[in-house]
Each structure stands twice: as structure tokens, then as C-alpha cells.
C-alpha positions, 0 to 999 in steps of 0.5 A: 559479504560485508555487513552494513549495520546502521543506527537510525537518526530520528527526525520529525517530519512536518506532515501538515505541510509538504506531504499533503500538497500535491502539485500536478505533473505535466503530461499524461502518464498512460493514455485512454485507460483507467488505473488499478494499482501503482507500485515501485518494484524491487529493482526501482521500476515504476509499474502502473496496472491499468484497465481499458474496458474489460482488458487489463494492461501494464505500463513501466517507467524508470522515472515514474512519469514516462511510461511504456506499455508492456506485456502484462503476462511478464508481470505478477498479478496486481490483485495480491496483498502482502500479509505480515508474514510476507505471504501473498493473498488475493481477496475477492467477494463471492455471493451465495444465496444472497449472502456476501462472503470474503474469500481469498486465494494464496500464493508464494510468487504472485503469479500462481494462486490457490483457493483458500478454504472457507471464508475470511469474513461474512458481510452483514445484511446491512452492508447491502452487497449485491455485486462482487465488485466492491471498492476496497483497500487493505493495509498492514499496520505495525502491530501485525493487524490487517485491515480492509477498508470498503464501501457498502450499505445503501449509501455507500459509506466506508466501513472496516474490518480487521484481522488480528495480529498473528492471524495474517489475514485469515479471519476478519472481525471488529466490524466498524461502520461510517469510519469517515463520518460521511453518512450525513452526506447522503450517499451516491456521488456525495460519498467518499469513494475509491479508498487507497491506503498507505502506511506513512514512515512514522506508521500512521495510516492515510487513506486517500479518497475521491468525492465527485460532488455530483455527476461529472460527465459533460455537459455537467460542470467539471467535478472531482476532488481527492481528500485524505483521512489519517489514523494515529491509532493504527487504523482504528479511527480516522480524522479528515486532513485539512482541505483537499489533496488534489482538485480538477481545477489544479490542472491547467494543461487540459480540462479535467472533468473528474479524478478517480481511483487515487493511488499513492506511492512513496518515492525514493527521495521521500516525496509522494506521487499520486496517480489518478484515472481522469476524464480529460479533454485535450481539445475543444470538442466532445471527441477530445474527451477521454479517460487517461491516467495523470499524476501529481506529486508533493514537494520535498518533505521539510525535516527538523532533527530531534534528539533520538529517543530509545525504543521501549520494546523489542521489535523486528520490522518487516524487511524492505523492499519485499519482495527483493532482488537482490538486496534487502534491509531489516530494521530492529529495535533494542530497548536494552543492551545484550546479545543479539543474533539475526539469521536467515533460514530457508523454509526447511529451517536450515540456516542460510546466513548468520547476519548478527551474532554479538553484543549490541547497545540499545537503539534503533538498528538495521542490517542488510542482506545481499542474498548470499549464504555463509560461503557468500554464494548467491542463493536461489529465489524463493521464500525465506525466514529471518529470525532475531534472538535478543535475550528472551525475545525471539521473532521471525518473519517471512520474505520473498526473494525474486531473481 
């Protein structure tokens, strides 16, 4: 196996411009449905998990624009979240004796889940949660913390809870209310709904939300606007981004009455694409009104090269993509020169592949693994560990290989 060692060229991205301006894509992505999740799998296939009434479905695409319906039994559940250690959890809410509890199930493959013992969080009474259906989004930050942003309270405004670094989403605390400052809007359709979090390439956090500004169903006037909030402190606080990301009247191909459930993904070329569930009218009559998934995409991001800075701490990043098949990349930061060893291990602790074992200069580094062992033989699918040892610094993370 050839080892590919990369040194990153760091650039400054003008996030205030192109990555905040979404331009409507032509056509409908999936007809007559709502949306649950959007992602790009390790093979570069775009997957939309959608809803039609009580039923769930899956649509796939090679370009993210033209989708075909597939059997959802052939795809992992969309109700999972990767933890910092690469384990998978599905969080859900249970109500016992009028108390709302956050519980979880765990999985290795994203298909079979086992109920975890105990509660991850007990929601306070002022959250006024009376249903197991709560609008929420989760993300992991660069510190290894896990945040859950959710809507609750009598006016349904956003609040957050956090799992500390090293806890891997097992216990949540640090309860914070009104994180978007929308309590003054009066709640209901005036609040920010349908939060969806993404981690930007520079590790800032961006939350996309929807505001209906009133009831959208005809004969009401069309409504619906997507806004965003960005955190520069790993998810502790948020500032609303200028203007809006997408609005009902940005579309002229068909009449848009509402924009719901924004799901945003980073495309391979650096652009962002937003998929939304929308009530649209494609003809002249009320019989032509339906729910569909439509989309909008940003323009290429402007880049200005800046002089690279040396990292200040040792750090091993989560591999990407994860899960993967068959190639994944490991990024790591070295604040000073020294002997570095990076190796892959199976879950029994046996070394599978020695990737790096040499003296290296300080800087931002990366190396790839193509899922082979030290004899260049393909390894089986499953859960693996990868570890970096640099001087006294040692860090280990998990990853999932799919076949």
C-alpha cells in the first residue's frame, strides 16, 4: 500500500458571502413527501430519507438533483447520530409520569440498535414537553462535546443541552434556554422551527431554522423563510447571520407556500446544498397543491490564500468519511517536531496497519488508509481504532468500515 501524506494549505474562506446565499435549483427532488434527513454516503451517493404520511422512504442520486426511489430496507436507519468515538446512537423521548426523558439506543452498523440503560437527560418541567415528537438537531464539536438543540417551552423557542468531552453523548447537562433570542417573537409560527446543525470546515457551528411568519396554508398568503445562526465558540452561543438564506418568493418555477425542515449538506466541490420540504402549487387550482422536496445550492466559495500558521496543540481529528468504503483520511496536528506513530487496530487491540512510524516536522498533516492490513490484504467490515503517539501525546478514535 502506498502511503499518502498531505500537508494542508490553509486558506481564509469568505463565509460572509457565497456560503450564505442559496440559489434555487430547478425542478423537484422528490414528489409528494416531506424530508427527514439528507446525506452523502461514503461512496458519494446522495441519500434523502423522506416521509409520506406515516410511512418512511429513501431516494438516492448520483448528482444530488435527480433522485430515484429505493427500498428503505436496503439502507441504515436515518435515526442515528455519530458520537465523537464513532459509536452510533439514536436518541428519543419517553414520557413517564408526566416527566420527559431523553433516552438512547446504540448500534455498531446503524441497522440493529440496542436500548441503553438509564436516561441521558431529564427535561425540566418548564420545557412543557407533553409529546414524544420534539424538533431537535445534534452535532459534535471539535472539542468532542455533543450538543442537542431542541424546541420546547410554552412558546417553543430553542434551548440546548451538552454532553461533555469524553462522555460521548451518554449524559447531557449545561441546560440553556432561548439560545436564538426569539422569545420576544411570541412563539407559535413566529418562532424559529426545524433546527438543523452543520459543522463548517473551520469548525464553527451553523444552525439553519425556518420561520413561517404565520400560517401558510392557502388561501393564506405564501410564507416561509430559512434563517441561520452561527456559533464561534463551539456551540455555546449563537449570532444570527445577516438577512435570510432562502425565501418562498426566491422560486419562480412554481408557487411556494412554505419552506420546512431545512437539511444542509456540504458538496464535494465546497458548495452547500439545502433540501427543504415545501408546500408548492404546480398548476392553477388547489388540486395542484402538494408537499415536495425541493432544493437550493450556494455558489462556489471565494478563497484567499493566507500564510499557514503552526498548530498550537497536538490533535487527532475524526477520520473522514466515516463510515467509509474503502478509503478514509486521518488529519492530525503537530505543534512541534518529533517521532510520530499512527496505527490502526481491531477491537481486540491487535495492530492491523502501521501507517506512520517516523520523525515528522511540525504542521498540519493527513494520511489515508485503504482498509488493508500490513500484508496489503483487504480487512473485513466492522469497527476499528486508530491511534496517534507523538512524544507523550496519545489519542485514540473509532471508525466504521462498510463493505
